[in-house]
C-alpha positions, 0 to 999 in steps of 0.5 A: 738111210735118212735124207730127203732123196737117196741115189745109188748106182748100186746095190748087191744083197743077192750073196745073202748078207743083208736080211734088211734093207731100209730106207723108211727115213728117207722122205722124198725119193729113193734112185738106185740104179741096179738092184740085186736082192735074194730074200731081202727085206726091203722097206722103202716108199716112192722109188725109182729102181730101173733095174731089179735083179732078184737071185736065188742062193741056197741061203734063199728057199722059198724066199722072196725079195719082200717090199714090207712097206707102203710103197707109195704112189710114186713107185716104179720099176724099169726091169725085173729079172729073176735069176735061178739059183744054182740048184733048180730046188732053190726058190724065189721071188718078189712079193709087194 
């Protein structure tokens, strides 16, 4: 995404369909109401995420949602929810 500001109601990558969400082309702010992830790399700087839900599915054993860029000094997440996978052997989390 290349823009000054990007606004999203919801993004769902919780099924493992996306490996990377790249918002590095946004020069001002990324606003996301609800972001659902599994093992996803997120390249974003200066963001507002109202709700981050991290799911673990069969494809995300030991994998994490990884905010891989410099997240900047204006980044906020209001609520983080970790949801278990379909079986207890699946694990994951969030890395900054």
